[in-house]
C-alpha positions in Angstrom: 128.4 52.0 28.2 125.5 52.5 29.8 124.2 49.3 31.9 120.7 48.2 33.3 120.8 45.7 35.8 118.6 43.7 38.5 118.9 40.9 40.8 116.2 38.5 42.6 116.6 35.5 44.8 113.9 33.2 45.8 114.0 30.2 48.0 112.3 27.8 45.7 109.5 25.4 46.8 111.5 22.9 49.0 114.1 24.7 51.0 112.7 26.4 54.1 115.5 29.0 54.1 117.6 30.8 51.5 121.5 29.8 51.3 122.1 32.1 48.2 123.5 35.6 48.9 123.7 38.3 46.0 125.0 42.0 45.7 124.5 44.5 43.0 126.7 47.8 43.3 124.5 50.7 43.0 126.6 52.2 40.5 126.9 48.8 38.5 130.5 48.5 39.2 130.5 44.9 40.2 127.9 42.1 40.7 128.1 39.0 43.0 126.4 35.9 43.3 127.3 33.2 46.0 125.1 29.7 46.8 126.1 28.6 50.1 126.4 25.1 51.5 126.6 23.4 54.9 123.5 23.1 56.6 120.6 25.8 57.2 123.2 28.3 59.4 126.3 27.3 57.6 125.2 27.9 54.1 123.7 31.0 54.8 126.6 32.4 56.8 129.1 31.1 54.3 127.4 32.9 51.2 126.9 36.0 53.2 130.6 36.4 54.3 131.6 35.4 50.9 129.2 38.6 49.4 130.1 40.8 52.3 133.9 40.3 51.9 134.0 40.7 48.2 131.9 44.0 48.6 134.2 45.8 51.3 137.4 44.6 49.2 136.3 45.7 46.1 135.0 49.0 47.5 138.0 49.6 49.7 140.4 49.1 46.8 138.3 50.2 43.8 140.7 53.1 42.9 144.1 51.3 43.8 146.7 50.4 41.3 145.8 46.9 41.1 144.9 45.2 37.6 141.0 44.3 37.7 142.3 40.7 37.6 144.5 41.0 40.9 141.6 42.9 42.4 139.2 40.3 41.9 141.5 37.2 43.0 142.6 39.1 46.3 138.8 39.9 47.1 137.9 36.2 46.6 140.9 34.9 48.8 140.0 37.3 51.4 136.4 35.7 51.2 138.0 32.4 51.6 140.1 33.2 54.6 137.0 35.0 56.4 135.0 31.5 56.2 138.3 29.9 57.4 138.0 32.2 60.4 134.2 31.8 61.1 134.7 28.2 60.6 137.4 28.3 63.6 135.2 30.4 65.7 132.2 28.3 65.4 133.0 24.9 65.0 129.5 23.6 64.4 129.9 25.5 61.1 133.1 23.9 60.1 131.8 22.1 56.8 130.3 25.4 55.4 131.4 26.5 52.0 129.9 28.5 49.1 130.2 29.2 45.5 131.1 32.7 44.0 130.9 34.3 40.6 131.7 38.0 40.4 132.0 40.3 37.4 133.2 43.9 37.6 133.1 46.8 35.3 136.2 49.1 36.0 137.0 52.3 34.2 139.7 51.9 31.4 139.4 48.1 31.4 137.3 45.5 29.9 135.2 43.8 32.2 136.4 40.6 34.3 135.0 37.7 36.0 136.1 35.5 38.8 134.5 32.4 40.0 134.7 29.4 42.3 132.1 26.5 42.3 129.1 26.0 40.2 127.5 29.4 40.2 127.6 30.4 36.6 128.1 33.4 34.2 126.5 33.3 30.6 126.7 35.8 27.9 123.7 36.3 25.9 124.4 37.6 22.3 122.4 37.4 19.1 119.9 35.1 20.6 122.6 32.8 21.5 123.4 31.9 25.1 126.7 30.8 26.1 128.4 29.7 29.6 131.2 31.5 30.1 132.2 30.0 33.3 133.4 26.3 33.9 131.4 24.5 36.5 134.2 23.2 39.3 132.2 20.0 39.9 133.0 16.3 39.7 130.4 15.9 36.8 131.8 18.8 34.7 135.3 17.1 35.2 133.9 13.6 34.1 132.3 15.5 30.8 135.6 16.8 29.7 137.3 13.4 30.4 134.6 11.8 28.0 133.5 9.7 30.9 129.5 10.9 30.9 127.5 13.1 28.5 125.8 16.3 29.5 122.2 14.6 29.9 123.7 12.3 32.0 125.4 14.7 34.3 121.8 16.5 34.8 120.9 13.3 36.5 124.0 12.1 37.8 123.8 11.6 41.9 127.3 13.3 42.0 126.2 16.4 40.1 126.1 18.7 43.4 129.8 17.6 44.4 132.0 20.5 44.2 135.9 20.0 43.0 136.2 23.6 44.5 134.5 26.2 46.9 135.4 29.0 49.3 135.8 27.9 52.7 138.6 25.4 52.4 142.1 25.3 53.5 143.0 23.4 50.1 141.7 25.9 47.7 144.6 26.6 45.3 143.0 28.4 42.3 140.4 31.3 41.4 139.4 31.3 38.1 139.6 34.5 36.5 138.9 35.7 32.9 138.5 39.0 30.7 135.1 39.1 29.5 134.6 39.7 25.7 131.4 42.1 25.6 129.6 44.5 23.3 126.7 46.8 23.4 123.2 44.6 23.4 124.9 41.6 25.2 123.3 40.3 28.3 125.2 38.7 31.1 123.4 36.2 33.8 125.0 35.4 37.1 123.2 32.9 38.5 123.0 29.8 41.0 122.4 26.2 40.3 118.9 26.5 41.5 118.2 27.9 38.4 120.4 25.8 36.0 119.3 22.6 38.0 115.9 23.2 36.4 116.1 24.8 33.1 118.2 23.8 30.3 120.2 26.4 28.4 117.8 26.7 25.4 115.2 27.2 28.1 117.1 30.2 29.7 117.8 31.9 26.6 114.2 31.8 25.4 113.2 34.3 28.4 116.3 36.5 27.9 115.0 36.5 24.5 111.5 37.4 25.4 111.9 40.0 28.0 113.4 43.2 27.0 113.2 44.4 30.4 115.8 42.9 33.1 113.3 43.1 35.5 110.6 41.1 33.5 113.4 38.7 32.4 114.6 37.9 36.0 111.3 37.3 37.4 110.3 34.8 34.4 113.7 32.9 35.0 112.6 32.2 38.7 108.9 31.3 38.0 110.1 29.1 35.1 112.5 27.3 37.6 109.9 27.2 40.4 107.4 25.5 37.9 110.0 23.0 36.8 110.2 22.0 40.7 112.2 24.6 42.5 114.2 22.3 44.4 116.8 24.8 45.5 117.0 28.3 46.1 117.2 30.4 43.0 119.5 33.5 42.4 119.2 35.5 38.9 121.3 38.5 38.3 121.1 39.9 34.9 123.3 43.0 33.4 122.5 44.4 30.0 124.9 46.5 28.0 123.3 49.4 26.2 
């Protein structure tokens, strides 16, 4: 299956720096989006470490006997340990952490996704957008418990509070899932700078309108900025042909 892909990251209109990071393997084997937190230097460092460590582990072990799920899980655990080590070496960054969402396409296996935090993976199929990952946030848990509605969650003061992220000693789980994909699908990896500004229906409309992945990515980022651009915005789009 042939893939067409692109990525773009923008600081938005409020933040002076960009604490997001992303990486696209030139051969289309894997895709990474990370959204850092913990102050200017800390957030940038955490997301950069995560993207670099995941990339390095995947490249070093791509042809190993590990399954895709094992490969992804070990890559994110290594990223978590690298961030913890950096915190130890630089106490001024002790509160830094980052989200991460990673998708890999490995020969002979279906694609897999791993994620921690609230950076998301969506699948766009037959004009319908489906969120594949589940946010590791206080509000996502509250929605599941029936304590608040999705509309209330969008404006809730705790909407940015993560229940899980890389860079924590108490991180106990990395979510892994095999992806159901077919020709014509589009995958969207993004930071919450996009989803904070645009509802799913609006995101779907831009994925529907733009056949070229590059145009769709730019359109999404510009739309998020028009809605306020309060956070860094990162978008990676993969079209399966």
